[in-house]
N, C-alpha and C positions, 0 to 999 in steps of 0.2 A: 561114354567110354573113350571116344576119340580125344576128348579134352584131357583126360587123365593119362592117356598114352603120351600125348605131347608134353605133359608135365614131367612124366618119367624120363623121357628123352632129354629134357633140359637138365634134370638132376644128374643123369649119367654123364652128360657132356661137361658138367662143371667139375668133374674129377680132374680134367686136364687144365684147370685154372690155377694151379699152384703158383707160388711166388717164383717168377722166372729169374734167369741169370742177371737181368738188369734190375731186378727188385722193384718192378713197378707195382703199385697197389691198384688192383683191378676192382672197379665197381660193376656190379651185375645189373643189367638193364632188362633182363628177361622177365616175363610174367611168372610170379611165384604161385604155387598152389595155395589157395585160401583155406585155412583150417579153423574150425570152431571147436572149442573144448568146453565140455559141460560136465557138471557134477550131477549124478543121477538123483532123481526126485525121491526115490525110495530108500536112500542110504541114511544110516544113523551117524555116519562119520563126517558130518558137514564141516567141522572146524579144520581138521587135518587135511581133508580133501580140498578145501578151498585154498589152503597153502600150497598143496601139491599142484593144483590147477595154475596158480600164479607162477610157481617155479617152472612148470612145464611150458607155460606160455613164453616165459623169458628164454628158456632153453631153445625152443624152436625159433624164436626171433633171432637169438644170437647165432644159431647155426647158419643163418643167411639163406636157408633153403625153403622157408615157408613164410607166408603172411598170416599172422594170427588175428582172427576177427573177434570183436567184442560185441557179440549178439547173445541175447538170452534165448535158449531153446532147450528147456529141461524136459527130460523123459525118464521114466523108470528104466533101470539098467537093462532089463530083458525086453523092453519095448522098442519097436522100430522108430527111428526119427521120422518126422514129417518131411518126406523127400521132396515133395513139390514146393513147400514153403522154403526149405533150405536152398533148393535150386533157384528159386526166384530171387533169393538174396545173394546169389553168386557164391555160395559155399561149395567148395570142392570136396572137402574132407570133414567128417564129423566124428569127434572122439568123445565117448561117454565114459565117465569114471565112477567106480564104486570101490568099496573097501570092506575088509573083514578083519576084525581084531580078535585074537584069541586070549585065553585066560593067562597065558604065561608072558604076555607082553608083545608077542609077535604081531606083525601087521602086514596084510596082503593088499596090494593095489590091483584092482581088476579093471581091464581096459578093453573097449571095443571100438574099432576104427571102421567107419563106413565111407565108401566111395559114393558120393551123392550122384555123380554123373552116370556111374554104372549101376546105381541103385542096388548096392550089395555091400555086405560086411566083408572087408578084405583082411582084417587082422584082429585076432582076439588073443590077449596075453595077460598073465598075472605076474606080479613082481612082489617078492616077499623079503622082509627084513625081520631080524629077531627082536628089534626094539623100535617102538614107534617113533622115537626122536630121530631116527635115521631116515625119515621119510624123504628128505631132499634127494637121496640117492635113488629112490623109487621114481621120482619125477625125472631125474637125469637118465635112468635106464629106459624109461618109456620113450623119451625123446630120441634116444639112440636107436631104439627098436623101430620107431616110425621112420627115422632117417635111413636106416639100413634097408627097410622094406622097399624104399624107392631107389636103392643103390646110389644114394647121394654120397659125396665125400664124407669121410668118417668124422664123427664128433665124439668118439669114445673117450677123449680126454675129459669129458664132463663127468665121467664116473670115477675119476681118480681122486684120491685124497690130496689136498694141499697141506703142507706143514710149514709152520711159521712160528716166530718168536715174538712175544708181546711184552713190552715193558709194563710193569705194574707197581713201580716205585723206585726210589733211589737204590741202585745196585741190585735190582730184582727184575728178572724176566723169566716168564714161563714159556714152554714150548707146547703148541697146540696143533691138533689136526682138525680139518674141516673139509666140507665140500667147497668148490670154487666160489660159491656165492656167500660163504661164511654163515649160511643159515644153520648148518650143523657145525658145532664146535665142541671139542673135547680136549681137556688139558692132559698132556702126556708126561711132561717133566715140570716139576714145580719146586720152589724153594731155592733161594739164592739167585745167581746170575747165570742164565743158560741161553745161549745165542747161536746164530748161524747154523740152523738145522739143515741137513741135506739128506735126501733119500739115499740109502746104501745100494739099492738095486731097483730094477723096474717092478719087482713084485711088491714093493712098498711094505715090507715086513720089518725092516730095520732102518735106523737113521744114524748119521753122524751128527754130533753137535759139540759146541765148545762150552765147557763148564769152568766157571771161576770158583768152584766150591772145593778145589783141591789146593795143595801148597803152591802150585803154579798153574797157569792156564792149561787146560787139558782137553784133548780131543777124545771123545767117548763114542763108542758104538753101542746102540741100544736096540734090542728087539722089542718093538712096541707091544707085542702080544705075550711073549714069555717073560719079559722084563729082564732077560739076561743082558749083562752089561760088560763091556770090555774097554779098557784104556788102550788107545792106539798110540799116542805119544803126548808128551808135555813140552812146553817151551816157555821161556821168559818172554815177557812183552805181549805177544799175541800168538794165537794159533787158530786156524779155521780150515775146514775142508771146503774148497770152492767148486770142485767138480769130481765126478765119478765117470770112468770110462764106460762105454756101452756094455762091455761084458762084466763090469763091476770088479775087475781084477786090479785096476790102478786108480789111485786117488791123486788129485793135485791138492797139496796142502800148503798154506801160507804159514810160515813159522819164523821165529826170530831167536834162535838159540844163542846167537852171538851179537845181539844188539839190533841191527836193522833187519826187517822182514825180507825173506826170500821165498821162492816157490820150490817145493820138493815134490818128487814123484814117489809114491808109496805103493809097494806091491802087497796086495791084501793076502796073497797066498804065502809069501815068504817073510813078510814083515820088513823087507829091505827098503831103505830110504835112500833116494838119490837126489842130490841138489841139482835143480834145473837152471836157476838163475844165480848169478854171482856178483851182481852189482852192489856197490857199497852203500847205495841209498835204499829206496823203498820199491820193492817188487811184490805185488799182491794180486789176489783174485784171478788165478790161472784158470783158463777154460780150454778143454780139448777142441781142436778143429782138425779137418782133413783126415778123417779116419783115425783120430787119436795120435797122429804122428807129429803134430805141431800143437802149440798152445798160443792163445792170446792172453795178455795180462795187462795190468795197470802198473805203470812205473813213473817215478818223478825224475828219471835220468836226464831229462832236458829242462829241468827246473820247475815243472808243474805236472800234475797227473795227466797221463795220456795213454793211449792204447798201442801196444806193441805186439809183435808176434815173433816166435822163434821155433826152430825144430827142437824136439826133446833131446836129441843127441848131438847138437852142435852149439857153438858159442855165438854165432851171428844173430843179431837182433834187427828186426825191421819195424820201422814206425808205420802204423796203419792209418791213423786218423790225423788229418791236417785241418780239422775244423775245431775252433775254440781252443782255449788254453787250459781247460779243466774238464777232462773226460774220464769217466770211471764206470764202475758197475757193468762190466761187459758180460754178455751171454752169447752162446754160439749154437748154431744148428748147421751141420755140414760146413758149407763155405759162407754162410750168412752170419752176420754179427749185429747185435743190437747193443748200444752203449748209452749211458747217461752222460749228458753234457751240460755244464753250467753255462746258461745264457746270460748275457749282460742286461742290466737295467735298460728299460726304454720308457717312453712316455705313457705307454698303455698298461704296463704290468711291472710288478716287482721282479727281482732276480729269481730265476727258477732253474730247475734241472729238467731238461726234456730228453726224450728217447729218440735215437736216430738209428736207422737201418742201413747197413752197408754190406758189401760182399768183398771177400778176399780176391775175387776173380774180376772185379770191375771197379770203376771209379764212381759209380752211382751212389747217391746218398738221399735218404728220405726221412724227413722229420715225422714222428709218429704222435707226439703230444705237443700241447701248446701252452700249458699253464701249470703252476704248482711245482712241487718237487716230486719228480717221477724217478724212482730208483729200483734197483734189484730186479731187472727184467729177467724172465725165464721163458724160453721157447717151450711150446707144447711138444709132445713126442713126435708129432707129424710135421712140426715146423711151420704150421699155418696159423697158429695163435700165439699170443704173447701174454704172459702173466707178469704183473709188476705191482709195486707199491706206490700209491699216490698220497701225498700230504698236501692238503689245500684248505685254507681257512680253519686250521686247527683240527681238521678231520683226517683220520688215517683210513685209507680204503685199499682194497684189492681191485686192481684194474685188469680187464681182459681186452685185448685188441685183436680183432679178426682181420688179419693182414690182407686177405683176398677181397674183403668187402669194405675196407676203409672205415670201419666202425669200432667204437670202443664203449665199454660198459664199466660202471663202478659199483662196488659192493662195500659199504662202510663197515668198519670194525666196531663192535660194541664192547670190546674188552680192553681197549687202550691202544697205544701207539705200536704199530707193527714194526719190528726191527729188521727182519729179513724173512724170505719166503722161498719155498721150492715146491715143485709138483712132479 
């Protein structure tokens, strides 16, 4: 019991290890609780449960709050584990999985979590989905439940949909949703060229995306459940929604109604459009910062793409990045910014785009990737994780960086080259 109390204290204390003002990446040196995950011996759902076990193991590893053990210790679901054997193998937590499938296609995951040191079951929960192919979310919800039980820093972002566009031929791109590992995938928009999807609000019911299936490039809002569709605006050249304010009332839209692209603010309640940048060259990819009062954006106003900032209501522009001559694909969380930078050739690797972390409040800079083409970074809702697209050796993957733990993970796409992504 004493050991599990110490583990709980560690998990609570790590709440305070968020990315600090100097943006230093923190490595955890504390002892993590060792958890063993097992599929019950008496279940008939071996195939799907084995996949759930693998996903759940990855979730707990990615959380940074648990050490997942690879030991065989199978028991019937209602049978107690061998506490002495597990204790001798230094197991702290034992999770047993079973499942029930109903005739209409619904699927329920059953879980029991044991504290080996206290010799007691400490958590029993079930998680249900209407369709078995959505089992990845059952794994993610189980990981979140265990994590929450120990009051560890939240990993609820694991249960969110990601939305992304995938090229599937010349002039063709579909929009898909999936879990963050891409184990679950579903096509939402297909036919023609559909790119730059962006969630319309935190409830993940609607999206904005750019369609080239109209007379001009068109920004469309789509409810992914009711299929209701609304045209927001059209523009010659290009149009894309690059950011949505926290309350979903304002959009930042890149559009080029008069030739070169500029950034516009769009009021979703009134439909009013306000031009935010007025440069005669290229201004794109606006992102809200500092409580939506300012934006960061990409501009070629100094001869090559770079990251700038400005207030929504003033003309003054500030250069933010003094590293490299080609910086793009910025994303923001409060005062923190991650951007993609084109690095030069060297003797060890080909030219690549890497991700860098900076702050509007300091001069600190941290490189987050080291190889390949890494683009379209997106912060998690809590700002502690980063989603991005990585292309390397012809493979397109979704990447996750856990900023507090200096670790990254890749999940390859099986449906083609990913064009852009949001969560």
